[in-house]
C-alpha positions as CSV (number, residue, x, y, z in Angstrom):
1,M,8.1,31.5,49.1
2,V,6.7,28.6,46.9
3,V,8.6,25.4,47.0
4,D,7.4,22.4,44.5
5,S,7.9,19.2,46.9
6,N,6.0,17.0,44.4
7,F,9.0,15.0,43.3
8,M,10.9,12.1,44.7
9,Y,14.6,12.2,44.9
10,N,16.5,9.1,44.2
11,N,20.2,9.5,44.5
12,S,22.8,6.7,45.4
13,M,25.5,9.3,45.6
14,D,24.2,11.3,48.9
15,I,26.8,11.5,51.3
16,L,26.5,13.9,54.4
17,R,29.7,14.7,56.6
18,E,30.2,12.9,59.8
19,Q,31.9,16.7,61.0
20,R,30.4,19.8,59.6
21,P,33.6,22.1,58.6
22,R,34.7,24.3,61.4
23,A,35.8,28.1,61.5
24,S,38.9,29.2,62.4
25,Q,39.5,29.9,66.2
26,E,39.6,33.7,65.4
27,T,36.3,33.9,64.0
28,V,34.8,32.1,67.0
29,E,36.7,34.5,69.4
30,L,35.3,37.4,67.0
31,M,31.7,36.3,67.2
32,Q,32.2,35.3,71.4
33,L,33.5,39.2,71.8
34,R,30.3,40.7,69.6
35,G,27.6,38.1,71.9
36,L,26.9,36.1,68.8
37,T,26.0,32.4,68.4
38,S,25.4,32.7,64.8
39,Q,26.8,35.2,61.8
40,K,25.7,34.7,58.7
41,T,27.7,35.8,55.4
42,V,26.2,37.1,51.9
43,A,28.0,37.9,48.8
44,F,27.7,41.6,48.3
45,L,28.9,41.4,44.8
46,P,27.3,38.6,42.7
47,I,29.0,35.8,40.5
48,V,27.2,37.2,37.2
49,N,26.8,35.1,33.7
50,T,26.6,37.8,31.2
51,E,29.2,40.1,29.5
52,K,27.0,43.1,30.6
53,L,27.1,42.2,34.2
54,K,30.6,41.3,34.1
55,G,31.6,44.5,32.9
56,W,29.0,46.0,35.9
57,A,30.7,43.8,38.4
58,L,34.5,44.7,37.4
59,D,33.5,48.4,37.5
60,M,32.0,47.8,40.9
61,Q,35.0,46.1,42.2
62,M,37.0,49.0,40.8
63,K,34.9,51.5,42.7
64,L,35.0,49.5,46.0
65,S,38.9,49.4,45.8
66,L,39.1,53.1,45.3
67,M,37.0,54.1,48.6
68,T,38.4,54.4,52.0
69,E,37.4,51.9,54.3
70,R,35.1,54.1,56.2
71,Q,33.5,54.8,52.5
72,R,32.9,51.4,52.2
73,Y,31.6,51.0,55.3
74,V,29.0,53.5,54.6
75,F,28.2,52.2,51.0
76,R,27.6,48.5,52.3
77,A,25.5,49.9,55.3
78,N,22.5,50.7,53.2
79,S,22.1,47.0,51.8
80,E,23.1,43.0,52.7
81,T,24.0,42.8,48.8
82,L,24.3,44.9,45.9
83,L,21.5,44.3,43.3
84,F,22.1,44.2,39.9
85,P,21.1,46.5,36.9
86,D,17.7,45.4,35.7
87,H,17.4,42.7,38.2
88,Q,13.8,43.1,38.8
89,K,13.5,41.6,35.3
90,Y,14.5,38.0,36.3
91,T,13.3,35.0,38.1
92,K,14.6,35.4,41.7
93,A,14.8,31.7,43.8
94,I,16.8,30.4,46.3
95,V,19.4,27.5,46.2
96,Q,19.0,25.2,48.9
97,D,20.4,21.5,49.9
98,R,18.0,19.3,49.4
99,L,18.4,16.9,52.5
100,T,19.1,19.8,54.9
101,D,17.2,22.9,53.6
102,E,20.7,24.9,54.2
103,I,20.8,27.8,52.2
104,M,23.1,27.9,49.3
105,G,22.2,31.5,48.1
106,T,19.7,33.5,45.6
107,L,20.1,32.9,42.2
108,Y,18.6,35.1,39.3
109,Y,17.9,33.5,36.2
110,D,15.7,34.2,32.7
111,K,13.1,31.6,32.1
112,T,15.0,28.5,33.2
113,P,18.0,27.9,35.8
114,D,20.0,27.0,32.7
115,K,20.1,30.4,31.8
116,W,21.3,31.9,34.9
117,V,22.4,35.3,35.1
118,A,23.8,36.1,38.6
119,F,23.9,34.2,42.0
120,Y,24.6,35.4,45.6
121,Y,26.2,32.9,47.8
122,Q,25.6,32.7,51.4
123,S,26.8,30.6,54.4
124,E,26.5,30.8,58.1
125,C,29.0,30.0,61.0
126,K,27.1,29.0,64.6
127,L,29.0,28.3,67.9
128,K,28.7,25.1,69.2
129,E,29.6,23.8,72.8
130,L,31.1,20.5,72.9
131,E,31.0,18.2,75.9
132,D,34.4,18.9,77.3
133,K,32.8,22.7,77.1
134,T,34.7,23.9,74.5
135,I,33.2,26.4,72.0
136,I,33.8,25.7,68.4
137,G,32.2,27.2,65.0
138,E,30.6,25.1,62.6
139,W,29.6,26.5,59.1
140,F,26.4,26.1,57.1
141,G,25.1,26.7,53.8
142,C,27.4,26.9,50.8
143,Q,31.2,26.2,51.0
144,A,31.8,26.6,47.5
145,V,30.3,27.7,44.1
146,N,31.4,26.0,40.5
147,I,30.4,27.5,37.0
148,S,31.2,24.3,34.8
149,P,33.7,25.3,32.1
150,I,31.8,22.6,30.0
151,D,28.5,23.7,29.8
152,G,28.4,26.6,32.0
153,K,25.9,25.1,34.6
154,L,26.2,25.9,38.6
155,G,27.5,23.6,40.8
156,F,27.7,24.0,44.5
157,E,29.4,22.3,47.6
158,S,27.1,22.2,50.8
159,S,28.7,22.5,54.1
160,S,26.5,19.1,54.9
161,G,28.6,17.4,52.2
162,Q,26.3,17.5,49.1
163,D,28.4,18.4,46.2
164,S,26.9,19.3,42.5
165,R,30.3,20.4,40.9
166,D,31.5,19.5,37.7
167,F,34.4,17.2,37.8
168,R,34.7,16.0,34.0
169,G,38.2,16.2,33.0
170,N,39.5,16.1,37.0
171,F,41.1,12.2,36.6
172,Q,41.3,12.4,40.5
173,V,37.8,12.1,41.0
174,A,35.9,8.8,40.5
175,K,34.3,8.4,36.9
176,D,30.8,7.5,38.7
177,L,30.8,10.8,40.6
178,Q,31.7,13.0,37.5
179,E,28.3,11.5,36.1
180,E,26.3,11.7,38.7
181,N,26.9,15.1,39.3
182,I,26.2,16.1,35.6
183,K,22.6,14.9,36.9
184,A,22.9,16.2,40.1
185,R,23.3,19.9,38.9
186,E,20.0,19.9,37.5
187,F,17.3,21.3,39.9
188,D,14.2,19.6,41.1
189,K,14.6,16.5,39.7
190,Q,15.0,12.9,40.3
191,Y,18.8,12.8,41.1
192,S,19.3,16.5,42.2
193,K,21.1,17.4,45.0
194,F,20.1,20.9,45.3
195,K,16.0,22.4,44.8
196,L,14.8,25.8,44.2
197,A,12.5,27.8,46.4
198,I,10.9,30.3,43.6
199,I,10.1,33.4,45.8
200,K,9.4,36.0,42.5
């Protein structure tokens, strides 16, 4: 994995949550029953950004919906994710929160990240014991993915609180945050909130 760290960040809008998003009690109990202290969730089907891949994703969703539960289990057992056609032709990179290094997911793009074709989000729940011995689940990684309706660029909300979603047109969001996030959606730049680790 190659990470370009030869740049400095200067982002006045960096905000880290005092408390991470918590998992439901049901999730915590299921993890305990399975003897797990952490559990990763990865998108099986990607979010796609070309007409050809949108057709493929729709076909796969239909195919999965027609399967029995057992057939889906067998189909998905062979791979964590379903790779899209010709995925090897594109650059593959891991998207990370630049402050915490949490993984948001895997991005495939053509030449530059602006020309992205597919994204597989990723999150992880980790169990934590509080002072009163209560066990809670805390989320790490991607909380939300946003495709800008204005320029088509990807934005993310991290469990840490970092947020590069496009809020332009949302009058309930402060103007300075809207403007900040225009720059924050760029990767590996001075005002970036997320970075890329190219693995291909």
